[in-house]
Each structure stands twice: as C-alpha cells, then as structure tokens.
C-alpha positions as CSV (number, residue, x, y, z in Angstrom):
1,M,-3.7,12.2,-36.9
2,L,-1.4,14.3,-34.7
3,T,2.1,12.7,-34.4
4,M,5.3,13.3,-32.4
5,K,6.7,14.9,-35.6
6,D,4.1,17.6,-35.3
7,V,5.0,18.3,-31.7
8,A,8.7,18.3,-32.6
9,E,8.2,20.8,-35.4
10,R,6.2,23.2,-33.2
11,A,8.7,22.9,-30.3
12,G,11.8,23.2,-32.5
13,V,13.4,20.0,-31.2
14,S,14.1,16.5,-32.6
15,I,11.5,13.7,-32.7
16,S,13.8,11.7,-30.4
17,T,13.6,14.5,-27.8
18,V,9.8,14.5,-28.0
19,S,9.8,10.8,-27.6
20,L,11.9,10.9,-24.5
21,V,9.7,13.6,-22.9
22,L,6.3,12.1,-23.8
23,N,7.4,8.6,-22.7
24,N,8.6,10.1,-19.4
25,R,12.3,9.1,-20.0
26,D,13.6,12.6,-20.1
27,A,15.2,12.8,-16.7
28,G,18.9,13.5,-17.1
29,R,18.6,13.4,-20.9
30,V,16.6,16.5,-21.7
31,K,16.9,19.9,-20.1
32,P,13.9,20.6,-17.7
33,K,13.0,23.8,-19.5
34,I,12.8,22.0,-22.9
35,A,10.9,19.1,-21.4
36,T,8.3,21.5,-20.0
37,K,8.0,23.3,-23.3
38,V,7.4,20.0,-25.1
39,R,4.7,18.9,-22.7
40,Q,3.0,22.2,-22.9
41,I,2.9,22.1,-26.7
42,A,1.7,18.5,-26.7
43,D,-1.1,19.6,-24.4
44,E,-2.0,22.6,-26.6
45,L,-2.0,20.5,-29.7
46,G,-4.1,17.7,-28.0
47,Y,-1.4,15.0,-28.7
48,K,-2.4,11.6,-27.5
49,P,0.0,8.6,-27.6
50,N,-0.8,5.7,-29.8
51,P,-1.1,2.7,-27.4
52,M,-0.7,0.1,-30.2
53,A,2.6,1.7,-31.3
54,R,3.8,1.9,-27.7
55,S,2.9,-1.7,-27.2
56,L,5.0,-2.8,-30.2
57,R,7.9,-0.6,-29.0
58,T,7.9,-1.6,-25.4
59,S,6.4,-5.1,-25.3
60,K,3.8,-3.7,-22.9
61,T,0.1,-3.5,-23.5
62,G,-0.8,-0.4,-21.4
63,I,-3.5,-2.4,-19.6
64,L,-3.9,-2.7,-15.9
65,G,-6.0,-5.3,-14.2
66,F,-8.2,-4.2,-11.2
67,I,-9.5,-7.1,-9.1
68,A,-11.9,-6.3,-6.3
69,E,-14.1,-8.3,-3.9
70,D,-17.4,-7.1,-2.5
71,I,-18.4,-4.8,-5.4
72,Y,-21.7,-4.3,-3.5
73,D,-19.9,-1.8,-1.4
74,I,-20.6,0.9,-4.0
75,P,-19.1,4.0,-2.5
76,Y,-15.8,2.2,-1.9
77,T,-15.6,0.4,-5.3
78,A,-16.9,3.2,-7.5
79,Q,-14.8,6.0,-6.1
80,T,-11.7,3.9,-5.8
81,L,-12.1,2.7,-9.4
82,Q,-12.6,6.3,-10.6
83,G,-9.4,7.4,-8.9
84,A,-7.6,4.5,-10.5
85,Q,-9.0,5.2,-14.0
86,D,-8.0,8.9,-13.8
87,A,-4.5,8.1,-12.8
88,A,-4.2,5.4,-15.5
89,S,-5.4,7.7,-18.2
90,H,-2.9,10.4,-17.1
91,Y,-0.1,7.9,-17.6
92,G,-1.4,6.4,-20.8
93,Y,-2.9,3.2,-19.4
94,I,-6.4,1.7,-19.4
95,I,-8.0,-0.5,-16.7
96,L,-9.9,-3.8,-17.0
97,F,-12.0,-4.4,-13.9
98,V,-13.4,-7.6,-12.5
99,D,-15.4,-8.3,-9.4
100,T,-14.8,-11.6,-7.5
101,D,-16.2,-13.2,-4.4
102,G,-12.9,-14.8,-3.3
103,S,-14.1,-18.3,-4.5
104,A,-12.5,-20.6,-7.1
105,S,-14.0,-18.4,-9.9
106,Q,-11.5,-15.7,-8.8
107,A,-8.6,-17.7,-10.4
108,E,-10.5,-18.1,-13.6
109,Q,-11.2,-14.4,-13.8
110,I,-7.5,-13.6,-13.1
111,N,-6.5,-16.0,-15.8
112,V,-8.8,-14.2,-18.3
113,L,-7.2,-10.9,-17.5
114,Q,-3.7,-12.4,-17.9
115,R,-4.6,-13.5,-21.3
116,Y,-5.0,-9.9,-22.3
117,G,-1.4,-9.3,-21.2
118,M,-1.8,-7.1,-18.1
119,D,1.2,-5.0,-17.3
120,G,0.3,-5.1,-13.6
121,F,-2.5,-5.5,-11.1
122,L,-4.5,-3.8,-8.4
123,Y,-6.1,-6.0,-5.8
124,S,-8.6,-4.7,-3.3
125,K,-10.7,-6.1,-0.5
126,P,-12.6,-3.5,1.5
127,S,-13.3,-5.7,4.5
128,S,-10.2,-4.5,6.4
129,Q,-9.1,-8.1,7.0
130,V,-5.7,-9.8,6.7
131,T,-5.8,-11.7,3.5
132,E,-3.7,-13.9,1.2
133,V,-2.8,-12.6,-2.2
134,P,-3.9,-15.0,-5.0
135,E,-1.0,-17.0,-6.1
136,D,-1.7,-16.1,-9.8
137,L,-0.8,-12.4,-9.0
138,V,2.4,-12.7,-6.9
139,H,4.7,-12.7,-9.9
140,S,3.3,-9.6,-11.6
141,P,3.7,-5.9,-10.6
142,L,1.1,-5.6,-7.9
143,V,-0.3,-3.0,-5.5
144,L,-2.9,-3.7,-2.8
145,I,-5.7,-1.3,-1.9
146,S,-6.8,-1.4,1.7
147,T,-5.9,-5.0,1.8
148,N,-3.4,-6.2,4.5
149,T,-1.2,-9.3,4.2
150,V,0.8,-11.1,6.9
151,D,4.2,-10.4,5.3
152,N,3.8,-7.0,3.7
153,R,5.5,-8.2,0.5
154,F,3.6,-5.9,-1.7
155,P,2.9,-2.1,-1.7
156,I,-0.3,-1.3,0.2
157,V,-2.3,2.0,0.3
158,E,-5.0,2.4,3.0
159,P,-6.7,5.0,5.2
160,D,-4.8,6.0,8.3
161,E,-7.1,4.1,10.7
162,F,-5.3,5.2,13.8
163,A,-5.6,8.9,12.9
164,I,-9.4,8.3,12.2
165,G,-9.9,7.2,15.8
166,Y,-7.6,9.9,17.1
167,D,-9.0,12.8,15.1
168,A,-12.6,12.0,15.7
169,T,-12.1,11.7,19.5
170,K,-10.0,14.8,19.6
171,R,-12.7,16.7,17.9
172,L,-15.1,15.7,20.6
173,I,-12.6,16.5,23.3
174,D,-12.1,20.0,21.8
175,A,-15.9,20.5,22.0
176,G,-15.7,20.0,25.7
177,A,-16.8,16.3,25.9
178,K,-15.7,14.5,29.1
179,K,-17.4,11.2,28.8
180,I,-16.9,9.9,25.2
181,A,-18.4,6.6,24.1
182,Y,-17.1,4.5,21.3
183,I,-19.7,2.6,19.2
184,G,-17.5,0.1,17.5
185,N,-17.8,-2.9,15.2
186,S,-18.4,-6.4,16.6
187,E,-16.4,-7.9,13.7
188,P,-12.7,-8.2,14.4
189,T,-11.5,-6.0,11.6
190,I,-8.1,-4.2,11.4
191,A,-10.0,-0.9,11.2
192,Q,-11.8,-1.7,14.4
193,A,-8.7,-2.5,16.3
194,T,-6.7,0.5,15.0
195,R,-9.5,3.1,15.4
196,I,-10.0,2.2,19.1
197,E,-6.2,2.7,19.6
198,G,-6.6,6.2,18.2
199,Y,-9.6,6.8,20.5
200,R,-7.6,5.6,23.5
201,R,-4.6,7.7,22.7
202,A,-6.7,10.9,22.3
203,I,-8.5,10.5,25.7
204,K,-5.2,9.6,27.4
205,E,-3.6,12.8,26.1
206,A,-6.6,14.7,27.5
207,K,-6.1,12.9,30.8
208,I,-9.5,11.3,30.6
209,P,-9.4,7.8,32.2
210,F,-10.3,4.9,29.8
211,D,-13.6,3.4,30.8
212,K,-14.4,0.0,29.2
213,N,-18.1,0.5,29.9
214,L,-18.1,3.3,27.3
215,V,-17.1,1.0,24.6
216,V,-19.9,-0.9,22.9
217,N,-19.1,-3.1,19.8
218,V,-22.2,-3.8,17.8
219,S,-23.2,-5.1,14.4
220,Q,-26.0,-3.4,12.4
221,D,-29.1,-5.1,13.7
222,G,-32.0,-4.7,16.2
223,E,-29.9,-5.9,19.1
224,A,-27.4,-3.0,18.5
225,L,-30.1,-0.4,19.2
226,G,-30.8,-2.1,22.6
227,R,-27.2,-2.1,23.6
228,V,-26.7,1.6,22.7
229,S,-29.9,2.4,24.6
230,E,-28.6,0.6,27.6
231,L,-25.4,2.6,27.3
232,F,-27.3,5.9,27.3
233,D,-29.2,5.0,30.5
234,K,-26.3,3.4,32.5
235,E,-23.3,5.5,31.5
236,K,-24.9,8.8,30.2
237,P,-22.1,9.7,27.7
238,D,-22.0,13.3,26.5
239,A,-20.3,12.4,23.2
240,F,-20.1,9.4,20.8
241,F,-17.5,8.3,18.2
242,C,-19.0,5.8,15.8
243,Y,-17.1,3.2,13.8
244,G,-19.2,4.1,10.8
245,D,-21.8,6.7,9.8
246,S,-24.6,4.1,9.8
247,R,-24.0,3.3,13.5
248,A,-24.7,7.0,14.3
249,W,-28.4,6.2,13.7
250,Y,-28.6,4.4,17.0
251,I,-27.4,7.6,18.8
252,Y,-29.9,9.8,17.1
253,E,-32.7,7.4,17.8
254,C,-31.8,7.0,21.5
255,A,-31.3,10.7,21.9
256,A,-34.7,11.5,20.4
257,R,-36.4,9.0,22.7
258,R,-34.9,10.8,25.7
259,G,-35.7,14.3,24.6
260,L,-32.0,15.1,23.8
261,T,-30.9,17.0,20.7
262,V,-27.8,16.0,18.8
263,G,-25.5,19.0,18.4
264,K,-26.9,20.7,21.5
265,D,-27.1,18.1,24.3
266,I,-24.7,15.5,23.0
267,S,-22.1,15.3,20.2
268,V,-21.6,12.6,17.5
269,V,-18.8,12.0,15.0
270,G,-19.0,9.2,12.4
271,V,-16.7,7.8,9.7
272,G,-17.4,7.4,6.0
273,D,-18.8,10.7,4.7
274,S,-21.3,8.6,2.8
275,S,-23.7,11.3,1.5
276,N,-26.7,9.0,1.5
277,I,-26.2,8.5,5.2
278,A,-24.5,11.6,6.7
279,D,-26.6,14.1,4.9
280,T,-29.9,12.4,5.9
281,F,-29.4,12.9,9.6
282,S,-30.8,16.0,11.2
283,P,-28.7,17.8,12.2
284,K,-26.2,16.6,9.5
285,L,-23.5,14.3,10.9
286,T,-19.9,15.4,11.4
287,T,-17.9,12.7,9.9
288,I,-14.5,11.6,8.6
289,A,-14.3,11.2,4.9
290,M,-12.7,8.0,3.6
291,P,-10.1,8.6,0.8
292,Y,-11.5,6.1,-1.7
293,Y,-10.6,8.1,-4.8
294,E,-7.2,9.0,-3.5
295,M,-6.4,5.4,-2.7
296,G,-7.2,4.4,-6.3
297,Y,-5.1,7.3,-7.7
298,W,-2.1,6.5,-5.5
299,A,-2.3,2.8,-6.2
300,V,-2.1,3.3,-10.0
301,C,0.8,5.8,-9.6
302,K,2.7,3.3,-7.5
303,L,1.9,0.5,-10.0
304,V,3.1,2.6,-13.0
305,S,6.4,3.3,-11.1
306,L,6.9,-0.5,-10.6
307,I,6.0,-1.4,-14.2
308,E,8.2,1.3,-15.8
309,K,10.9,1.0,-13.1
310,R,11.2,4.8,-12.6
311,S,10.3,7.6,-10.3
312,L,7.3,9.7,-11.1
313,G,9.0,12.8,-9.9
314,N,8.6,14.8,-6.7
315,D,4.9,15.6,-7.0
316,P,3.0,13.2,-9.3
317,F,-0.4,13.9,-7.8
318,P,-3.0,16.5,-8.9
319,K,-3.1,19.6,-6.8
320,N,-6.8,19.2,-5.9
321,L,-6.2,16.0,-4.0
322,I,-5.7,15.7,-0.3
323,D,-2.1,15.2,0.8
324,L,-0.9,11.8,-0.3
325,P,2.1,9.9,0.9
326,P,5.1,9.7,-1.3
327,I,5.3,6.9,-3.9
328,N,8.2,5.4,-2.1
329,S,6.5,5.3,1.3
330,A,7.1,2.5,3.7
331,I,4.5,-0.3,3.7
332,P,1.7,0.4,4.3
333,A,1.3,3.9,2.8
334,C,-1.4,5.5,5.0
335,I,-3.6,8.4,3.8
336,H,-4.7,10.9,6.4
337,C,-8.4,11.4,6.2
338,Q,-10.3,14.7,6.4
339,L,-12.8,15.5,9.1
340,I,-16.0,17.0,7.5
341,E,-17.6,19.5,9.9
342,N,-21.4,19.5,10.0
343,D,-23.8,20.2,12.9
344,S,-23.7,17.1,15.2
345,V,-21.0,18.3,17.6
346,V,-21.9,20.7,20.5
347,S,-20.3,24.1,20.2
348,A,-17.3,24.4,22.5
349,D,-18.6,27.7,23.9
350,K,-21.9,26.1,24.9
351,D,-23.1,27.4,28.3
C-alpha cells in the first residue's frame, strides 16, 4: 500500500511536509513550489489517504450527511448529489444520502446519520419555499442547497432566480419581441416571485410597458391549457417566457392549433434544460439550464471549509464548471445560470 513515506522519498522532502501538504495545511508552512511538487508526485503515484488513519488523527470521520426532500424530482436530486459526491471525493470525504418527506420520520433518519458521526450536513428542499431547518441539524456544520430560511443563519447556495427571469426576457427582447407573455407558476414559490422581478426589470429597461394581462400563472393541468389559449386569442403575444420547460408545451400546442410556428412566428424560452422535455419539442426549446451539479459541488466545498476551518484557496473549483461564487460569498450564494440556445426563438433579422 502506497504511503506518505513513499511520496516523501520521491519528492525529496520529509514525511511531515507531505502530511502538511496532503492534509491541506501547508499554507504559510510549506513553500508553494514544494507543495505543488508534492501534490503532483502524489497524483503520479496514485496516493490515496487512509480515511481510518485520518479519523484517528483528527477525531473526524470523513463522512458528510446529505438530507433531501422530494427525491422524486430526479434531475434535481441526481445531478446535485453527483456534484456533491465529486467534491467530497476530491477533499477526501464520502457522503451518506437519505431522502425524507419532512414528516416525523425525518428526525429519525437524521439521528441515524448522526450515529455514524457525520462531520457536517447538506440539507436540500427543491420546492423553492422558505423552510425551517430541522433542530437536530442546527448545531452541526451545515450548508443549505436551494433552501431558504427566514433568518439566513446558514450558508445557502441557489440559482440566481432574478437573473433567470432577466436573461430569458432579455433574449426575447433581443430577438425583436415587443409583447412578451410570462407563463408563471400558480404556487407562491420564491422562484416564481423572483423570476417575474427579472422579467419586469428586462422589459422596463427596454421601455416596454408592463401589462398584467400578459402574465398568466398556472399549474400543470388541463385548466392551464385553456388559460394559455385564452391569452393567445385576447392578447396575441409574440413571445413567451415560461417558468419551467414543461409549461412551454401549452405554447407549442396553442401555436399549432392556430397555424403558428414556434421559432418563426412566435418565440419561447423555458427554464430547466431538462433533456427529456426540452429536446422533445420541435423545434427544440431554448432554455436556461439549472446549475444542479454546481450547487452540489459548491455546497460541499463550503461545508469542508466550515468543518476544517480553513480557506480552500482562491480557485477551489474545477475549470470545466460554470463560474461559481466565492466560498465566502454573502448569503445566499447565487449561481448565474446558462442560457442554452436551440431553435424556439425567432431570428432577430426576421423580415
């Protein structure tokens, strides 16, 4: 089994120097050039830390608890968990994941995790609602993912919902749209309230008057199609910003019934970049991708910095990720989402 001694011999340094570097305690103690050399050699040799030895040395288990509600929201949960796992592995931790429904069983599941000696917790509710953190978690290092609280006591990472509304609407304005409808969510979520703020800011900057008749908040049911159909006939919008990709179906359906073509006669932008929805539309839906993976990755980095009481450096994130806010960001840390161009927006040079 490869040991720190092997790394030290190859690098020509002491075992204590290797220990400082590989345990990320080298800042101010080891010259940066030497630390870089040690890390490179450790990677070349395939050195992996012994978690049991680290646990005995630091009184930490190297285990993080991830508690999520509404696991049925698969894209959210799966991608967020993957980002969290990748970050945890990078810093020498593993994750134990449990799904809860917010009921009394949640406390039991948290207690089970705590018996394993969690070093810290991630807590997530993808419903975009203000929530109360379970009492059993408040005394542990804790990071919230897309979960808002009244007092902002804990670090939170979430999508930049205002920018979602602004960027989607601005894209439609740039395409020449003058009468932009917002197909929102009838549920009073934080995302709903903040996205429409972004929508209103974008049309205000474009000197387009706000028209409340162009805002239709619907659920995902048969009645929603009727309300969007009525909007088509009464207001005749030339573009639509949809709260989520699934609501864009109403636009495509109503357009087809009226002999209109999405991407030629009207423009549509959704939110979610869910491949099983956006890619099934014809033409493919222009949408804003949600940073599920990035939220999981950022949350673990933040949690590790809390557990280990240290900075993770100036750039702790992989180069292939979208721009992420600094670890020491104000609460909440908001991730700017990417607009994914497809074919559902009219070309700006359309005759």
